[in-house]
C-alpha positions as CSV (number, residue, x, y, z in Angstrom):
1,M,150.3,105.0,91.1
2,K,151.1,102.6,93.9
3,F,149.5,99.3,94.1
4,E,148.0,100.1,97.5
5,W,146.2,103.1,96.1
6,K,144.8,101.1,93.3
7,V,143.4,98.6,95.8
8,V,141.8,101.3,97.9
9,I,140.2,103.0,94.9
10,M,138.9,99.6,93.6
11,A,137.5,98.9,97.1
12,L,135.7,102.2,97.2
13,I,134.2,101.7,93.7
14,C,133.0,98.2,94.6
15,S,131.6,99.4,97.9
16,L,129.6,102.1,96.1
17,A,128.4,99.7,93.4
18,F,127.2,97.2,96.0
19,M,125.5,99.9,98.0
20,L,123.6,101.0,94.9
21,V,122.6,97.5,94.0
22,F,121.4,96.6,97.4
23,T,119.6,99.9,98.0
24,Y,117.8,100.2,94.7
25,G,117.9,96.6,93.4
26,C,115.9,95.3,96.4
27,S,113.1,97.8,95.8
28,L,112.6,96.8,92.1
29,G,110.2,94.0,93.1
30,Q,108.1,96.4,95.2
31,K,105.6,99.2,94.8
32,T,103.9,101.7,97.0
33,L,100.1,101.6,97.4
34,Y,98.3,104.5,98.9
35,A,94.9,103.9,100.6
36,Y,92.5,106.6,101.9
37,Q,90.8,105.4,105.1
38,V,87.5,107.1,105.9
39,G,86.2,105.1,108.9
40,I,86.5,102.3,111.4
41,Y,83.3,100.8,112.7
42,K,82.3,98.2,115.3
43,E,78.8,97.7,113.8
44,A,78.2,96.3,110.3
45,D,75.3,98.7,109.8
46,N,77.5,101.7,110.3
47,K,80.0,100.3,107.8
48,D,77.2,99.7,105.3
49,Q,75.9,103.2,105.8
50,K,79.4,104.7,105.1
51,L,79.8,102.5,101.9
52,K,76.3,103.7,100.8
53,E,77.3,107.3,101.4
54,L,80.5,106.8,99.3
55,K,78.5,105.1,96.5
56,D,76.0,108.0,96.5
57,M,79.0,110.3,95.9
58,G,80.1,108.1,93.0
59,I,83.0,106.5,94.9
60,K,83.7,102.8,95.0
61,G,84.4,101.9,98.6
62,Y,86.5,99.1,100.0
63,T,86.2,97.4,103.3
64,Y,88.0,94.8,105.4
65,M,87.6,93.5,108.9
66,K,90.4,93.3,111.5
67,N,90.1,92.7,115.2
68,D,86.3,92.8,115.1
69,Q,86.3,96.2,113.5
70,Y,85.3,97.2,109.9
71,Y,87.7,99.5,108.1
72,V,86.4,101.5,105.2
73,L,88.6,102.8,102.5
74,S,87.4,105.2,99.8
75,M,90.3,104.8,97.4
76,I,93.4,102.7,96.8
77,S,95.9,103.9,94.2
78,E,99.6,103.7,93.2
79,Q,99.5,107.4,92.6
80,K,99.9,109.6,95.7
81,E,98.6,112.6,93.7
82,D,95.3,110.8,93.1
83,I,94.8,110.3,96.8
84,E,95.7,113.9,97.5
85,K,93.0,115.1,95.0
86,H,90.5,112.6,96.5
87,A,91.2,114.0,100.0
88,A,89.5,117.3,98.9
89,Q,86.2,115.3,98.5
90,V,86.2,113.1,101.5
91,K,87.5,113.5,105.0
92,G,89.9,110.7,106.1
93,I,93.5,109.7,106.4
94,M,96.1,108.5,103.9
95,K,97.9,105.2,104.6
96,T,101.0,104.1,102.7
97,Y,101.9,100.4,102.1
98,T,105.1,99.1,100.5
99,V,104.1,95.8,98.9
100,P,105.3,93.3,96.3
101,S,104.8,94.6,92.8
102,S,102.4,91.7,92.0
103,M,100.0,92.6,94.8
104,T,96.4,93.5,93.7
105,T,93.9,95.6,95.5
106,Q,92.0,92.5,96.8
107,M,95.3,90.9,98.0
108,L,96.1,94.1,99.9
109,L,92.6,94.0,101.6
110,D,93.1,90.4,102.4
111,N,96.5,91.0,103.9
112,L,95.2,94.0,105.9
113,S,92.5,92.0,107.4
114,Q,95.0,89.4,108.5
115,G,97.4,92.1,109.8
116,D,100.1,91.1,107.3
117,V,100.8,94.6,105.9
118,S,102.1,97.5,107.9
C-alpha cells in the first residue's frame, strides 16, 4: 500500500475518533432533567391553591418565581417515562433541561428562577 493511502486512512480514523470523543465525551458530565409544569400564576394565592390541589392528590409540588410570575411544577425526574405516566394524572406540559450531572432539584429551581437554564 502506498504511503499516501496510509496517511489518508489514518486521517480518516483519527477524524472519526475525535468526532466520537467530542460528541459523546462532552455529554458525559451532563444529564437530562424532565419537569412537568402545571401552571403559571401572577398571584401567590393562586400558586398556593394549585400547590394545595397537588398535595391533596398526593403529589409534591415545586415552585419558583421568575419575572414576577409563579411557576408550578408537579414533578421533576431524570426518567422521561415517569413524567409521561404522571401526565395521565395531571394536565400540564413537559419541559426538558440538559444540566450538569451534579445538579440537584433545588439547584434546578434556583437556576430556573434566575433564567440560567433553558
